[in-house]
VMD Tcl script that draws the C-alpha trace (Angstrom):
set ca {
  {-22.42 3.86 4.44}
  {-20.08 6.77 3.78}
  {-18.76 8.93 6.58}
  {-18.44 12.63 6.04}
  {-16.59 14.69 8.63}
  {-16.96 18.43 8.67}
  {-14.81 20.62 10.85}
  {-14.60 24.36 11.22}
  {-12.04 26.50 12.96}
  {-12.50 30.16 13.83}
  {-9.58 32.47 14.51}
  {-11.06 35.95 15.13}
  {-7.69 37.69 14.88}
  {-7.44 36.66 11.19}
  {-10.78 38.17 10.16}
  {-9.94 41.21 7.97}
  {-13.10 43.23 8.65}
  {-12.94 43.10 12.41}
  {-9.19 42.84 13.01}
  {-8.86 46.56 13.72}
  {-11.66 46.40 16.33}
  {-10.40 43.35 18.23}
  {-9.41 43.70 21.82}
  {-6.36 42.07 23.41}
  {-8.67 39.24 24.47}
  {-9.00 38.05 20.87}
  {-5.28 38.28 20.14}
  {-4.62 35.43 22.57}
  {-5.08 32.89 19.71}
  {-8.49 31.83 20.91}
  {-9.74 28.97 18.71}
  {-13.16 27.49 18.57}
  {-13.52 24.04 17.04}
  {-16.63 22.15 16.15}
  {-17.04 18.89 14.32}
  {-19.90 16.74 13.21}
  {-20.20 13.31 11.67}
  {-22.88 12.74 9.08}
  {-23.86 9.35 7.74}
  {-25.02 9.31 4.15}
  {-26.13 6.28 2.16}
  {-23.97 5.31 -0.79}
  {-25.73 5.76 -4.11}
  {-25.03 3.00 -6.61}
  {-24.90 4.30 -10.16}
  {-25.77 2.00 -13.02}
  {-23.19 3.36 -15.47}
  {-19.47 2.87 -16.07}
  {-17.27 4.49 -13.48}
  {-14.22 6.45 -14.51}
  {-11.00 4.50 -13.99}
  {-9.86 7.35 -11.75}
  {-12.56 6.52 -9.22}
  {-12.86 2.78 -9.80}
  {-12.07 0.80 -6.66}
  {-8.78 -1.05 -6.68}
  {-9.37 -4.78 -7.14}
  {-6.63 -7.07 -5.95}
  {-6.78 -10.50 -7.48}
  {-5.22 -12.69 -4.87}
  {-5.66 -16.18 -3.60}
  {-5.50 -16.19 0.16}
  {-3.75 -19.23 1.56}
  {-2.93 -20.10 5.14}
  {0.38 -21.60 6.15}
  {1.73 -22.44 9.58}
  {4.91 -20.53 8.81}
  {6.60 -18.50 6.13}
  {9.22 -21.24 5.79}
  {6.45 -23.77 5.07}
  {5.09 -21.54 2.32}
  {8.54 -21.30 0.73}
  {9.33 -24.99 1.00}
  {5.95 -26.12 -0.37}
  {6.08 -23.93 -3.46}
  {6.73 -25.78 -6.71}
  {8.07 -22.62 -8.39}
  {10.13 -19.60 -7.30}
  {8.38 -17.14 -4.97}
  {8.57 -13.36 -5.30}
  {7.90 -11.82 -1.89}
  {6.83 -8.18 -1.73}
  {7.64 -6.76 1.70}
  {5.35 -3.73 2.10}
  {3.46 -1.52 4.56}
  {-0.02 -0.08 4.21}
  {1.24 3.49 4.80}
  {3.93 3.21 2.08}
  {3.00 5.14 -1.08}
  {5.35 3.29 -3.46}
  {4.07 -0.01 -2.02}
  {0.49 0.96 -2.88}
  {1.67 2.00 -6.35}
  {2.95 -1.57 -6.82}
  {-0.42 -3.31 -6.16}
  {-1.80 -3.14 -9.73}
  {1.67 -3.76 -11.14}
  {2.04 -6.96 -9.08}
  {-1.39 -8.09 -10.31}
  {-0.26 -7.57 -13.90}
  {3.07 -9.33 -13.30}
  {1.32 -12.20 -11.54}
  {-1.00 -12.81 -14.48}
  {1.85 -12.47 -17.00}
  {4.27 -14.79 -15.18}
  {1.77 -17.12 -13.49}
  {3.55 -20.21 -14.85}
  {7.01 -19.04 -13.77}
  {6.65 -17.47 -10.31}
  {4.32 -17.19 -7.32}
  {3.85 -13.72 -5.80}
  {3.34 -13.27 -2.06}
  {2.85 -10.03 -0.13}
  {4.01 -9.65 3.48}
  {2.99 -6.67 5.59}
  {6.11 -5.75 7.57}
  {4.02 -4.19 10.33}
  {2.00 -7.37 10.90}
  {5.01 -9.69 10.59}
  {8.04 -7.75 11.89}
  {9.92 -10.95 12.77}
  {9.96 -12.01 9.10}
  {11.03 -8.50 8.06}
  {13.82 -8.57 10.65}
  {14.96 -12.04 9.58}
  {15.49 -10.82 6.00}
  {16.81 -7.40 7.10}
  {14.11 -5.34 5.40}
  {15.07 -1.69 5.78}
  {13.45 -0.05 2.74}
  {9.99 -0.45 1.28}
  {9.00 -1.95 -0.99}
  {11.63 -4.70 -0.91}
  {11.33 -7.70 -3.20}
  {13.07 -11.01 -2.59}
  {12.90 -13.92 -5.00}
  {13.10 -17.25 -3.18}
  {14.05 -20.47 -4.92}
  {14.05 -23.83 -3.14}
  {13.18 -22.02 0.09}
  {16.24 -19.74 0.04}
  {16.74 -16.09 -0.95}
  {17.78 -16.01 -4.59}
  {17.66 -12.34 -5.61}
  {16.78 -9.09 -3.86}
  {15.89 -5.58 -5.01}
  {14.20 -2.51 -3.58}
  {11.94 0.26 -4.81}
  {8.94 0.67 -7.06}
  {9.26 -0.54 -10.64}
  {7.02 -0.50 -13.69}
  {5.43 -3.80 -14.74}
  {7.84 -4.13 -17.68}
  {10.86 -3.46 -15.45}
  {9.70 -5.95 -12.84}
  {9.00 -8.67 -15.42}
  {12.42 -8.06 -17.00}
  {14.11 -8.22 -13.59}
  {12.37 -11.48 -12.64}
  {13.03 -13.16 -15.99}
  {16.69 -12.07 -16.00}
  {17.16 -13.28 -12.45}
  {15.59 -16.67 -13.09}
  {17.41 -17.26 -16.41}
  {20.86 -16.08 -15.26}
  {21.02 -17.80 -11.89}
  {19.61 -21.21 -12.84}
}
mol new
graphics top color blue
foreach p $ca { graphics top sphere $p radius 0.5 }
foreach p [lrange $ca 0 end-1] q [lrange $ca 1 end] { graphics top cylinder $p $q radius 0.2 }
display resetview
């Protein structure tokens, strides 16, 4: 179900027609506020949806580990960790890019996302101060680090350069 919230605010002193007739009582910034919540069923349309309104699909394989260190040590290939937050705009911009990079480099690197608000101890351990921050781990240790949103081509180039130069 979809939730629709309607709110209205009335400020009588800003009404042009009656502003000359208002008494001092109305000039005291009197506000009236009303809100209502309406529940409306979602209508499913049997036609292609514009890409602008298509829901974001994240292709991820959820795995459970006892610790972050266990995840790093059990990986048979380098791990790119995206440290992000749900409120971070550039982090949300990176979601489809990381999906593209993951499918392009699936044989070379594993991509993991860590929400810094849910796991602040991990963020503190690796001194995450800007979002998004990316750290490439190899053999369980930090290997390369960079910050900020990148295009898919830039991110692929950065990963490939890092892995080929530092091996």
